[in-house]
C-alpha positions in Angstrom: 147.9 109.5 -25.2 149.2 107.6 -28.3 149.5 110.9 -30.2 151.6 112.4 -27.4 154.0 109.5 -27.4 154.3 109.4 -31.1 154.9 113.2 -31.1 157.6 112.8 -28.4 159.3 110.0 -30.3 159.3 112.1 -33.5 160.8 115.0 -31.7 163.5 112.9 -30.1 164.3 111.3 -33.4 164.7 114.7 -35.1 166.9 115.9 -32.2 169.1 112.8 -32.5 169.4 113.3 -36.2 170.4 117.0 -35.7 173.0 116.1 -33.2 174.4 113.3 -35.3 174.6 115.6 -38.3 176.5 118.2 -36.3 179.0 115.6 -35.0 179.6 114.2 -38.5 180.0 117.7 -39.9 182.7 118.5 -37.3 184.5 115.2 -38.0 184.6 115.8 -41.8 185.9 119.3 -41.2 188.6 118.0 -38.9 189.8 115.7 -41.7 190.5 118.5 -44.2 194.1 118.9 -45.0 195.9 122.1 -43.9 199.0 123.3 -45.8 200.9 126.4 -44.6 197.9 127.7 -42.7 195.4 127.1 -45.6 192.7 124.4 -45.6 192.3 122.6 -48.9 188.6 122.8 -49.7 186.0 122.4 -52.4 184.5 125.7 -51.6 183.5 128.2 -54.3 185.4 131.0 -52.6 187.6 131.9 -49.7 188.5 135.1 -47.9 191.3 136.0 -45.5 192.1 139.0 -43.4 195.0 140.3 -41.4 194.6 139.1 -37.8 195.0 141.8 -35.2 198.0 140.1 -33.6 199.7 139.7 -37.0 200.0 143.4 -37.6 203.4 144.7 -36.7 203.5 147.4 -34.1 202.9 150.5 -36.2 200.6 153.4 -36.5 199.4 153.4 -40.1 198.1 149.9 -41.2 194.5 149.1 -40.2 193.5 146.1 -42.2 194.2 143.8 -45.2 192.1 141.4 -47.1 192.7 138.6 -49.7 190.1 136.7 -51.6 189.8 134.0 -54.3 186.7 132.6 -56.0 185.9 130.3 -58.9 185.0 132.4 -62.0 184.0 129.8 -64.6 185.6 126.8 -66.1 189.3 126.9 -65.3 189.1 130.5 -64.1 189.7 132.2 -60.7 189.2 135.7 -59.5 192.0 136.9 -57.2 191.7 140.0 -55.1 193.6 142.0 -52.5 193.0 145.2 -50.5 194.9 147.3 -47.9 193.3 149.8 -45.6 195.3 152.4 -43.6 194.1 154.0 -40.3 194.3 157.4 -42.0 195.7 159.0 -45.2 199.3 158.0 -45.8 202.0 158.9 -48.3 202.1 155.4 -49.7 199.9 152.3 -49.5 200.2 149.0 -51.4 199.0 145.5 -51.8 201.0 142.7 -53.4 198.8 139.9 -54.5 200.3 136.4 -55.0 198.4 133.4 -56.5 199.7 130.0 -55.3 199.0 126.6 -56.7 199.3 123.5 -54.4 201.8 120.9 -55.5 200.7 117.5 -54.2 204.1 115.9 -54.9 206.1 118.4 -52.7 203.2 119.3 -50.4 204.0 123.0 -50.8 202.3 126.1 -52.3 204.1 127.4 -55.4 203.7 130.9 -56.6 202.3 131.0 -60.2 201.3 134.7 -60.5 201.8 138.0 -58.7 201.1 141.7 -59.2 201.2 144.9 -57.2 198.9 147.9 -56.8 200.0 151.0 -54.9 198.6 154.5 -54.3 199.8 157.7 -52.8 198.1 160.2 -50.4 195.1 158.0 -49.6 194.0 155.4 -47.1 192.8 152.5 -49.4 194.0 150.5 -52.3 192.5 147.3 -53.9 193.0 145.2 -57.0 191.6 142.1 -58.6 192.1 140.0 -61.7 190.4 137.0 -63.4 193.0 134.4 -64.3 193.0 131.3 -66.5 194.5 128.4 -64.5 195.0 124.7 -65.1 192.1 122.6 -63.7 192.4 119.9 -61.1 194.5 121.9 -58.6 194.0 123.9 -55.4 194.7 127.6 -55.5 195.0 130.3 -52.9 195.7 134.0 -52.7 198.0 135.6 -50.2 198.8 139.3 -50.0 201.4 141.6 -48.5 199.9 144.8 -47.1 202.0 147.9 -46.7 201.2 151.4 -45.5 203.3 154.4 -44.3 204.8 157.8 -44.7 208.1 158.6 -46.3 209.5 160.2 -43.2 208.5 157.3 -41.0 210.3 154.2 -42.5 210.0 151.3 -42.4 206.4 151.0 -43.6 203.8 149.0 -41.5 203.5 145.5 -43.0 201.2 142.5 -42.6 200.0 139.5 -44.5 196.7 137.8 -45.2 195.8 134.5 -47.0 192.9 132.5 -48.1 192.2 128.8 -47.9 192.9 126.7 -51.0 189.9 126.1 -53.4 189.9 123.3 -55.9 189.3 124.3 -59.5 187.7 121.6 -61.6 
């Protein structure tokens, strides 16, 4: 009988600890700061995709992705990709790297580049960049796809959360 009571107390203690851990985890997550749709985190990487409701009504663009990860001391890897629903005349991704400015509370663009392709359904690009340490960085991308005789091109955006580079 004593073993059964001790076992039940142990199980109830573990259950209480699990519940308390989950509640504390949610509370900590709720206190993270959000700037222009991006959480400021200490994560090693972050990915963002085009949400279905963000895609303009069109017939070419299927998906877009942006990504950022820490890539060594004072380095980040920034990536963007665009996928069309079928082969198109032109497809492109414009990748922007933003640094969070704590004084103004805004993201400031520090680097950008474009990759485009013709007569295909996919394009991607990535670069490793040296950045000042101690700041939050995010990647946001513009995604475009379309045919020359069907202007304007379909367009959408994606963005990551901000990761702190130490």
